[in-house]
N, C-alpha and C positions, 0 to 999 in steps of 0.2 A: 504950832508944835503940839503933837499929841501929848496929853497929860497922863502920867502914870509912873509905874516903876519900870525901869528899863533893864533888860538883859541884852548885852551887846557882845557878839562873838568877836574875839580879839582880831581875827583876820579881816574883819570888816573895818578895823581902825588903822592897822599898821601891818606892813609886809616888807620884809627885807630891810627893816630899820627905818623905813620911810612911811610917813603918815599918808593914809589914803585921802583922795580929794574930799574936802568938806569935813573930814573927821575931827580935826582940831576945833573948828568952828562949832561943830555939833556938841562936843563935850563941854566947850565953854558956855554954850547956851543952856545946857542942862545944869551946869554949875550956877549960872546966873539966875535961873528960875528955881533953884534949890530942889530939883527933881532927882531923887536917888537913882543910882544905876549900879550895875554889877557887870564887870567884864569877865566873860567866861572863855576858857581855852583848854584844850587837851595837851598843850605843850608841857612836857614833863622835865625838860632839861634845865629849866631855870626856876628859882624861887619867885614868890610874889614880889619880893623886894627887887629882884633883878629885872623882872618884867616891867615893874613900875619905873625903874631907873631908865630902861631902854625907851619907854614911852616918853619920859621927861626929855630925854635927849632928842627925840623926834619932834618935840614941840608941844606935847601935852602937859601943860603946866600944873594941872590940879589933881592928877591921878595919884592915889595912895595905894599901898600894898593891900589894905583891907577892902579895896574895891575890886579885887581880882579873885576869881574863884576857878580853881583848876580841876582837871580830872583826877589828879592825885588826892586833892582835898575831898572831892566827892566820894572817891573810893574808900578813903579812911572813915569819913562820916557814916557812910552806908554800912560798912562792916562793923563799926562800933555799935550801930543801932540794931542790926539784924543778926550779927554773930558775936555777941558780947563775951562769950566764953572763950573765944580764940584770941590769944594775946601774943603769940610768937609768929613773927613775920620775917621773911626774906624778901629781897628785892633785886631787880635788875634795872639799872638806870643810874641816874645822876644823884649827887648828894641831896638834891631838892626832894627826892622821894624819901630818902632816909630821914631828913629833917621833919617831913610831914608825918611819917610813921612814929617817930619819937615824940612828936608833939601830941599825937593821938594816944600815947601811952603804951605803944607796942614795944616788945622786947625783940631786938634784932637777933635772929637765930638762923644761921646758915646750915645747921646740921639737921634739925628736925622741925622745920617751920610748919605752922598750920595754915598760913596764908603766903602766897607768892605774888607780889606786885611787880608788874612788868611794864617798864617804860623804855624809851629809846636809849640804847647803849651800843656804840659803834666799835667797841673794843672787846667784845665777848669772844671767847674761844669755843671750839667744838666741845671740849671737855666741860666747860661751864654750862653750856646749853644742855648737855647730857645730864649733868647734875640737877638742873632745873626740872627736866622731864622726870627724873627719878623722884624728886620731891612731890611732884604732882601725882605720880602713880601711887606714892605712899600716902596720899590723902590731902596734900596741901591744895587749898582753893587757888585756882589760877585767876588772877585779876589783871585786866588790861586797862591802863590809864591813858592810852594813846592809840587810836585805831587807824592812824594814817598808813596806807599801804606803801606809799612813796613819799619821800621828802626831797626838797631841792636845796642843795647847799652849794654856794658859789656857782650857780647856774648848772650844776650837775645833778641829775636825778639819781637818788639813792634809795635803797630798801628802807621802808619805814617800819615802825614798831608793829603795826597791824599785820604785816607779812610775817614777822617773827612770831607773833602770837599764834597765827594760823599754823606755823610749823610746830610749835609746842602743843597745840591742840591735836594735830595729826599724829604726833609721836606718842602722846600720852593717852589719847582717846577721850580726853575730857574737854569740855567747852568752857571758855573763859567768861567771867562776869565782866561786862564791858562798861567802862566809864569814859570812853572817848567821845569825840565830837559826834553829836547825833544821838547819844544815849539818853533814853528817857530817865534812867536812874540818875544821871548827872543833872538833868534839868530839875528833877524832884528835889535833889539835895541842894541845888542852888536856891530853890524856893524856900527851903527850910533855913538855909544860911541867911537869907535876906528877910525871913519871917513875913512872907507875903503869900497871897493866894494866886493861883495861875491866872485867873480872870483879871487880876490887877496889873499884869505884866505885859509890856510891849517888847517882843523879841525882835532884835535887829540882827540880820545875818546875810551873808553873801553866798551861802550854799543852800539851794532850795531843799534838797533831800535831807541834809544833815542839820540845818538850822531851822528851817521853816516848818517842815512836815512834823517833826516831833513836838514843836511848840503848838501847832494847830491841834494835835491830838490831845494836848493838855488844856486846850481852850484859852490859849494866850492870843492876844492881838499880835499880828506879825507884820514885819516890814522887810521886804526883800531888796537888797542893794545889788543892782545888776553889774555895776562897774563898767557899763557900756556894752555888756555882752548880750547877745540875743537870748530871749527867754524861751524860744521855740525848742521843743525837744527835751525840756526839763521835766515833763510829766505833769504839768499843771492841767487842771480840769475845772469844770463848773463846780465840782464838789470839793476839790482840794486845790487851793490857791492862796497866795498871800493876801492879807487885807489891804496892804499898800505896797506899791513898787516904786522905787526911786533909783535914779542912775548913780547918784552919790549922796553922801550924808548931808550935804548942804541943803538938800531937799527936805530934810527933817528939821532943820534949824530955823525954818521960817515961822 
């Protein structure tokens, strides 16, 4: 097993409430060898505690909420660091976003926000989206915590938050600050959260473009999990490629 600090994209471990092949064994091995790890995700609909509970139900017996780092957390940490004077925030999305904002010390202000955090919300109205555009035009920073263009629910493909953010960008003429999967800013905040340097980290992911490429740019060691899929056509080259490729996570537990 590779020794170091692990960043593991959530989708590489669990999907649809079911553990990926070898994933439970892999985390058990990390626990046994006392190697620290951080599970990163751009899912914004659930709190860390809810994600940890879902993982426990899927068979991951050692995961705790503080081993999970989300795009919402990254966005809050980044804005506190780089825009400390702004403390009024509005949000689109679940109570998990509100909880993260309040934990970061933000005042929830739906009338005159300085920041607008946008996560997946399936019950927004046309009027509410129009109000969001108005806030952006009036100066609120548009912040995306989930850049998935499509999501699948009960086997049905649905519009993802990334598509909604593109709509808000088009209507307002402003560009969102992105903290979704594949965002370098999210990776940098995860490093800060774990208090490690990039060269100490082993990034494990199942999406070459969103998990592996950003990690390579930051000088992390990378492990691409194919899940049995063909790697041809992913854009790998002699210059840009994972350090290791495994079919499933049992290959890392050896």
